N, C-alpha and C positions, 0 to 999 in steps of 0.2 A: 504494500500500500504506500501511497505517496505520503511524505512526511512534512509538507509545508504547513506549519501550524497556523499561520495567518490565513491561508486559503481555506483551511478546514474551518476556522472560526467564521469566515465570511459565508461559507456554505451553510453552516449551522444557523447563523443569523438569518440567512435567506430562508431556511427551512422554518424558522419561527414565523416569518411573515407569511409563508405559504400556508402553513397549517392554521394560522390564525385567520387568514382571509378565505381559504378554500375548504377548510376542514381536513380531517384525516385522509379522506379519499383523494383529495387533491395533492397530497404529499407524494410526489413522484420525483425521481431523479431529474427528469426533464424540467419539471416546474421549478425545482431548486436551482438547477443550472441557469434557467432564464432569470429567476429572481436575483441571483448573484451576479448576473452579467457574465457568466462563465461559458466557455465553449461546451457544446453538447458532449456528454460523457464524462465531464469533470467529476460530478458527484459520485458516479459509480467507480471512479478511480480512488476515491477517498473512503468509501464505505462499501464493504463487501456485499451488503444486502440492505434492503429497506429496513429490516428489523434492527440491524446495527445502526442505521441512521436514526431510527426512532429512539433507541436506547441512548445514543450519544446526545440526541436532541433533548431528552429529559434532563440529563446531567447539565447540559449547556444552559437550559432555561433557568434551572435553579442557580447556577453560577451567575448568569446574567442578572438575576433578580437579587443577588446578595448585595445588601447595601454597603456603601463605603464605610470601612472600619472607623475612620476618623469621625464621621457623622454619627455612627452608632455610639461610639464612646461619649460624644458630646450629649447625645440624647439619653444615654444611660447614666450620666453623671448626677442628676438630681436624686433625691431619696426615692426609693422604689415603692411608691404608693399607688393607690388606685388611680389617682390623677395622672401620674407618670405613665401608667399602663394605658389610660385613655389617650394620652398624647401619642404614645407609640402606635396604637391602633389607628388613629387618624393619620399618622405618617404612613402607615401601611396602605391605607386607601389612596393617599396622595401618590405614593410610589406606583401603585397598581394603575392609576390613571396615567401616570407618566410613561409607563411601558405596558400599555394595554395589550399589545400584540403578544408579549411574553406570557401574560396571565391567561389570555385566550388560548394560547398554545398549551398551557397546563390543563385547561379544561378539556381540550381535544385529546391530549395524551391520556387523560383518565378514561375517556370514551374508547380510545384505541386499545387500551389495556383490557377493557371489558370484552372487546370483540376478537382480540388476538391472544389466545392463551399462552403462546410462546413468549410474548412480550410482557404479559401481566407481572411476572415476578420481578423483572428488571425495573419496570416503571413503578411498581409498588415500592420497591426498595428505595427509589429516589424520594418518593413522597414520605415514606416511613422515616428516612433520614432527616427530612425537613421537620416533620412533627417532633422527632426526638430532640432536635436542636431547639425548637421553640419551647418544648417542655423543660429542657435543661436550663435554658435562659431564664424562664419564669421561676422555676423552683430554686435553682442554685443562685439566681440573681436576687433572691430575697423578696420577690413580689408577694403581696398578700394572696393566700390560697395555696393549694397543693397541686399535684399532678392532674387531678380531675378538673380543677379550675383551668389549668392550662389547656387541657383537651377540649373542654366545652367552649372556651374562648376561641381556640383554633377553629373548631367546627362552625361556630356562629359567624366568625369573620369570613371563613371560606364561603359560606352560604351568602353572606351579604355581598362579597366581591362577585360571586357568580351573578347575582341579580343586577348589581350596579354596572358591571362590565358588559353583560350581554343585553341589558335593557336599560341604558342610562336614563331614559326619560321616565321610567317607572316610578322611581323614588325622588330623583333630583338631588342635587348636591346638599342642600340644607337638610333634607330628610335623612340622608345618609349620615351626616354628622350627628343628628339627634339619635338615630338608631345606634351608632357607635356608643354614644353616651349611655343609652339605655342598656345595651349589651354589657358594657363594663360594669355599670351599677348593679345589674342583676347577677352577674357571674363572679366578679372579683369582690371578695369580702372587704368590708371596711377595715382600716388599720386598727 
């Protein structure tokens, strides 16, 4: 396989745009090549199969959505209270809106995993890793609540992001902020 890391990243970024815009069925090597502005056949030179592309795409999306560590440190510097948790959840919504395609790709990857049993373990592994990090950050970070609090918050925010990113006009920006306030107040115990 070809080893040009920058080209591989460009192809994976193009795959994010393809799957977000066309869905899982539109994710073909030809579509990725076109979206990347690469010659026909480039994608198949980098990925041995579509399954490998999807597996690497899942890892790439989570990497792409990982926030800047300096910004994370800044936002984690206040006391770890319910209010800090609320601010972090609002930041999550902001970041989701800033890279809507990557979050839509995550939704499509979930659906792809339900339809393709060969891919389900790999895609599930990426999501499980993300959930484990979120849980550890919550519990070890000293936020109010326990592992169950972290899980319920994760699930509630995942559902809110699904609604807001796939149907932005359904709730509207102000309502989303109010829902975040209500979710955090309902799920995260008072200090």
